[in-house]
C-alpha positions in Angstrom: 20.7 -142.6 -64.6 24.3 -143.6 -66.2 26.8 -141.9 -64.9 29.2 -140.1 -67.7 32.0 -142.3 -68.9 35.5 -140.2 -68.5 37.3 -140.0 -71.7 40.4 -141.9 -71.8 43.2 -139.3 -71.9 45.3 -139.4 -75.4 47.7 -141.9 -76.2 51.0 -140.8 -75.4 53.8 -142.1 -78.2 56.7 -142.9 -76.3 59.9 -141.4 -78.7 63.3 -143.5 -78.3 65.9 -141.3 -77.2 69.4 -142.8 -79.4 72.3 -141.1 -77.1 75.5 -141.2 -78.2 77.2 -142.9 -75.4 74.9 -146.1 -75.9 74.1 -146.0 -79.4 75.3 -149.2 -81.5 75.6 -149.3 -84.8 72.7 -151.0 -84.9 71.0 -148.7 -82.6 71.7 -145.8 -85.3 70.7 -147.6 -88.3 67.2 -148.1 -86.4 66.8 -144.8 -85.9 68.0 -143.2 -89.0 65.0 -146.1 -90.6 62.6 -144.6 -89.1 63.2 -141.6 -89.5 63.5 -141.9 -93.3 67.2 -141.6 -93.7 68.7 -142.7 -97.2 71.5 -145.6 -97.4 74.5 -142.8 -97.9 73.1 -141.3 -94.1 72.9 -144.7 -93.0 76.5 -145.9 -93.9 77.5 -142.4 -92.7 75.7 -142.9 -89.3 77.5 -146.4 -88.6 81.0 -144.8 -90.0 80.9 -142.3 -87.2 79.7 -144.6 -84.4 82.5 -147.0 -84.9 85.4 -144.3 -85.2 83.5 -142.9 -81.7 84.1 -146.3 -80.5 87.6 -147.1 -81.8 88.4 -143.4 -80.3 87.0 -144.1 -77.1 88.8 -147.4 -76.6 92.2 -146.4 -77.9 92.2 -143.2 -75.3 90.5 -146.1 -72.1 93.6 -148.3 -73.3 96.2 -145.2 -72.8 94.6 -144.0 -69.8 94.4 -147.4 -68.1 98.0 -148.2 -68.9 99.2 -145.2 -67.3 97.3 -146.1 -63.8 99.6 -149.3 -64.3 102.7 -147.9 -64.6 102.2 -145.6 -61.7 102.4 -148.7 -59.7 104.1 -151.2 -61.6 104.9 -155.0 -60.1 108.6 -156.0 -59.2 110.0 -158.9 -60.9 113.0 -160.1 -60.3 115.2 -162.6 -61.4 114.5 -165.9 -60.2 116.6 -168.4 -61.7 119.5 -169.3 -61.8 121.5 -170.8 -65.1 124.7 -172.0 -66.1 126.4 -174.6 -68.6 129.7 -175.6 -69.9 130.8 -174.8 -74.0 133.7 -174.9 -76.0 134.9 -171.9 -74.8 134.0 -172.0 -70.9 131.5 -172.0 -68.7 127.9 -169.6 -69.2 126.4 -168.4 -66.5 124.0 -166.0 -65.9 120.5 -165.5 -63.6 116.6 -164.3 -65.4 113.3 -164.1 -64.7 111.2 -167.3 -65.0 108.1 -167.0 -67.2 105.9 -168.3 -64.9 107.6 -165.4 -62.5 106.9 -162.9 -65.3 103.4 -164.2 -66.5 102.4 -164.4 -62.4 103.1 -160.6 -61.6 102.6 -158.7 -64.9 99.5 -160.5 -65.9 97.9 -160.3 -62.2 98.4 -156.1 -62.2 97.4 -156.0 -65.6 93.9 -157.8 -65.1 93.7 -154.6 -62.1 93.6 -152.0 -64.9 91.2 -154.2 -67.2 94.0 -155.7 -69.5 94.1 -159.3 -70.9 97.1 -160.9 -73.1 97.5 -163.7 -75.4 100.8 -164.8 -77.4 100.9 -165.9 -81.1 103.8 -167.7 -82.4 104.8 -168.1 -85.7 108.3 -169.8 -88.2 109.4 -167.1 -90.5 111.4 -167.4 -92.9 115.2 -168.9 -92.2 113.9 -171.2 -89.5 113.4 -168.1 -87.0 110.8 -168.1 -84.2 108.4 -165.1 -84.2 106.3 -164.4 -80.8 104.0 -161.4 -81.5 102.1 -160.7 -77.5 98.7 -158.9 -78.2 97.8 -156.5 -75.3 94.0 -155.8 -75.2 92.2 -153.5 -73.1 88.6 -154.5 -71.8 86.8 -152.1 -74.1 88.3 -153.9 -77.4 91.6 -151.8 -77.8 94.5 -153.6 -78.4 98.4 -153.5 -79.3 101.0 -155.9 -80.5 104.8 -155.9 -80.3 106.9 -158.9 -82.0 110.4 -160.0 -81.4 111.8 -162.9 -82.9 115.2 -165.2 -82.8 116.7 -168.1 -84.1 116.5 -171.5 -82.3 118.6 -172.0 -79.0 120.7 -174.9 -79.5 123.1 -173.7 -76.3 123.5 -176.1 -73.6 123.1 -179.4 -75.9 119.4 -179.0 -76.4 117.6 -181.3 -78.9 115.1 -179.7 -81.6 112.1 -179.8 -79.4 114.0 -177.8 -76.7 115.8 -175.4 -78.7 112.5 -174.6 -80.1 110.9 -174.5 -76.9 113.6 -172.8 -74.8 113.5 -169.8 -77.8 109.5 -169.7 -77.3 109.7 -169.2 -73.8 112.9 -166.7 -74.0 110.4 -164.2 -76.7 107.1 -164.9 -74.6 108.5 -163.3 -71.7 110.7 -161.0 -73.3 107.8 -160.0 -75.5 105.0 -159.5 -72.4 107.5 -157.2 -70.7 108.7 -154.8 -73.7 104.6 -154.7 -74.4 104.5 -153.2 -71.1 107.3 -151.5 -70.7 108.9 -153.4 -67.9 112.5 -155.0 -67.1 113.5 -157.3 -64.8 115.8 -156.8 -61.8 118.6 -158.9 -60.4 118.0 -160.1 -56.9 121.6 -158.8 -55.4 120.8 -155.4 -57.2 118.7 -153.5 -59.1 121.7 -151.6 -61.1 121.0 -153.5 -64.2 124.1 -155.6 -63.9 124.9 -159.2 -62.1 126.7 -158.9 -58.5 130.5 -159.5 -59.9 129.8 -156.3 -61.7 128.7 -157.5 -65.8 125.7 -156.7 -67.6 123.6 -159.8 -67.3 123.2 -162.2 -70.7 119.3 -161.0 -70.5 119.8 -156.6 -70.5 123.2 -157.5 -73.2 120.8 -159.3 -75.6 117.8 -156.6 -75.2 120.3 -153.9 -75.5 122.1 -155.1 -78.7 118.7 -156.6 -80.2 117.5 -153.0 -79.9 120.3 -151.3 -81.5 120.1 -153.8 -84.3 116.2 -153.1 -85.0 116.4 -149.3 -85.6 119.8 -150.1 -87.5 119.2 -147.9 -91.2 122.2 -149.0 -93.4 124.7 -151.9 -93.8 127.4 -149.9 -92.2 125.1 -149.5 -88.9 125.1 -153.2 -88.8 128.2 -154.1 -89.1 129.6 -151.6 -86.4 126.6 -153.2 -84.3 127.7 -156.8 -84.8 131.4 -155.9 -83.7 130.5 -153.9 -80.5 128.1 -156.6 -79.5 130.1 -159.6 -80.2 132.5 -158.1 -78.2 130.1 -157.6 -75.4 129.0 -161.0 -75.7 132.5 -162.2 -74.9 133.2 -160.2 -72.2 129.9 -162.2 -70.2 131.3 -165.3 -72.0 127.7 -166.0 -73.9 128.2 -168.0 -76.9 124.8 -168.8 -77.9 123.7 -165.4 -77.5 126.3 -164.3 -79.8 125.0 -166.9 -82.3 121.5 -166.3 -82.5 122.4 -162.5 -82.5 124.8 -163.2 -86.1 121.6 -165.3 -87.4 119.6 -161.7 -86.8 122.3 -159.4 -87.8 122.6 -161.4 -91.3 118.6 -161.3 -91.5 118.4 -157.8 -91.2 121.7 -157.3 -93.7 119.5 -159.4 -96.3 116.5 -157.0 -95.7 118.8 -153.6 -96.2 121.3 -155.2 -98.3 124.9 -155.0 -98.2 127.3 -157.4 -96.3 127.0 -157.4 -92.1 130.5 -159.1 -91.6 
């Protein structure tokens, strides 16, 4: 007598769970299609997912940047520059681009950040550099600085452009992450002679010029900046600053003289 054949258990349909934490817009569309959703619902689901991902990426960016700020790298000014001008000798210290990048980029990478620069020429022959800081989850933020060509020290046109690009790359990266360089001898923001350095003088007055809202503001800032650059003997930076002031004046109207 043949043994009875055991009945097979009923097949169990496996339901795929789509979780908010791992779903992509494509996952949500596929799930909604299987559920018979209409086009409007599909579009809403896709929009919700993308908005959620954007919020999570921004939160991750802010959290990682806060961790970076808890232990920021120390960037010392490692190069001395000195050259003759018509009014005397200009001398100052600054952090080289290699020093800045080595310290800042290595530290940023620890917290999931990368960076890149976008150069461009603006109207009037100015150079503009945009520093993009991007987090591993996708959120990015940009900082843009611009300046005229650095004609100091007898540079030719190529050298002048290269000098300005290097300058803007260095300071756009520092501005993007909220760091400043320090002097080798002391860290009070001044050189060994007690005067503000050329870099700090530039950053101070460029910041004030950027926030100027009226032609009167520009004239006042221009006059004070001129005295500050004269005090440290930095004619080249003063000439660049005047170009920025004229450009700002043209944007809001009025005379900056």
